N, C-alpha and C positions, 0 to 999 in steps of 0.2 A: 574433584571435578572442577574444570575451569569454566569461565563465563560463557564461552562459545558453546561448550558442550551442554551446559544447563539451558541456554537459550534455544539450542537446537532441539533438545528433548521436549521443551515446552511447546515450541512451534509445531513440532510433529504431533504432539498430543492434541493440540487444538485442531490441526488438520484432520486427524483421525476421527474426531467428534462430529465434523461437519462435511466431510468430503463427498457425501452423497447428495448434497443440496447446494447447487450452484449459487443460489441467492445468499445462503448462509456463508459460503466461502468468501464471497465479496463483502458481505456485511461484517464478517470477522476482521477482514483487513481494515475496513473503515473504523471498526472498534479499536483495533490495536493502534491505528494512526492517531485517533482521538486521545487514547490513553497515553501514548507517547508524548503528544503535544501538551496535554494537561500536566503530565508529570514534569516535563521540562520547563514549562512556562508559568505554572501556578504554584508558587512556593508553598501555599497552604496544603495543596494536594500531596506534594512531595513529602512535606513534614508529617502529614497524617499517615501516609502509607509506610513511612520509615520509622515512625514513633513506636518503640517497643511497649509503651504503656497503653496504646490504643488496642482494645481487644480484637482478636482475629475476627470475631463475628461482625464487628462494626466495619472492618475493612471489606469483608466478604459481602456485607449488605450493600456497600457502596458499589462494588464491582458488579453485583447482580442487578442493581438498579440500572447501571449503564448497559449491561448485557441486554436487559429487557428493552431499553430504548433503541438499541440497534437491531432488535428483532432476532436475537440469537437464541438457539435452543438451550434448555436447561442442561443438556449434555455437556456443555463447556464449564459448568459450575465446579466440577471436580478439578479441572485444570486451573481455574481461578484460585481455588483453595490451595492447590499445590504452589502456585506463584506466591501466595501469601506465606505459606509454610517455609518456603526457601528464601523469603525476602527477595525474590527474583524480580520484583518490580524495577529494581535498579538496572535490569538487563532488557527492559521493554523495547528499546531501539533495536537491539540484536534480535529479539524475538520477532518483531515486526518484519525486519529485513529478511530473516530466514523463512518466515511464514510466507511472505510474498513470493519468494523464489520457489518454494515448495508448491504453492498454490498454482503458479504458472506451469510447473511441470505437470501437476494433476490435471489441469484444464487444457493444457497445450495452448494456453492463451496468455498473452502478456498485456500489461497496461502500457499505454504510450500517450504522450501529449502530441496533438496535431495543432501546430501553431500556424495561423494564417494572418495575412495582413487585413483581410476583410472577411465577412461571412461568405461562405461558399455553399453552393447547392448540395443537398444530401446525396445526389448522384455522384458528385466529385468525391465526397467523403467515402462513399461505398467503393468507388473505384480505387482510391488510395489504399483503403483497407484490403481490397482484393489483391492488389499488387504486392503489398507487404506480406500477405499470406502466401502468395505464390513464390516469392523470392526467399522468404525466411522459414517457411514450413510451419507457421503457427498463426493463430488469429490474434488480433490486437483489439483490446477495448480502448477506444480512442476518447481521450478527454480533450475537448476543443478549447482553444485559447486564441485570443486576438492580439496581434502585435503589429501596429501600423508601420513600425520601423522596417518591416520586411519588404515593404513596397508592393510585392506580389509574390506568388508562389507559396511555398509552405516549408515547414520544418517539422520533422517527426523526431521526438526525443523519447528514448526508452532507457532502462537501467544500463543497457549494454552498448547502445550505439546512438548516433545522431545522424539523421539524413537531412541535409540542408539543400533544398531545391528552391530557395528564395531568390528573388531578384536582387536583393541586397547583397547576398553572397556572390552572385554572378558578377555584379558590378565590382565587388572587392577583388575578385579574381582577375578581372580585366585590368584593374589598376596595378596589379603586380606583374603583368606581362611586359 
């Protein structure tokens, strides 16, 4: 079995354990994101998880503690144990990426960043969200960010596309005419 196949199996197993709970679906993605970041950036965590002399029970205890902090059900413990058994923590980035795509399919919802130059009223955010849903046939969970360099307007960034309706971009286009 190759890396992608193992990561896919794990991601789908996670999804199967939480798919009936929208909050758990989102929390699991946050959990995987945190785990990926910790594994990549904290060398002690990486060493701990990859060390063959550390008992499986200790690794599982660590992952269960994290699971509890993210409000995930015990149903995912079997998958966490499988991750340890396969030493698949090495594939956590792939697991997270595949899980995110599968979650979007399940919810027919995608995550996106809505970047604006300034704070905008909630009615505008709702309208942008509504237009995205009409045009793309799915809902978006919008993460708001500010970037004063945009001058005005907004940019929507998802895994698959970028919609740039900023004043900065409009001015750049005028400069190329």
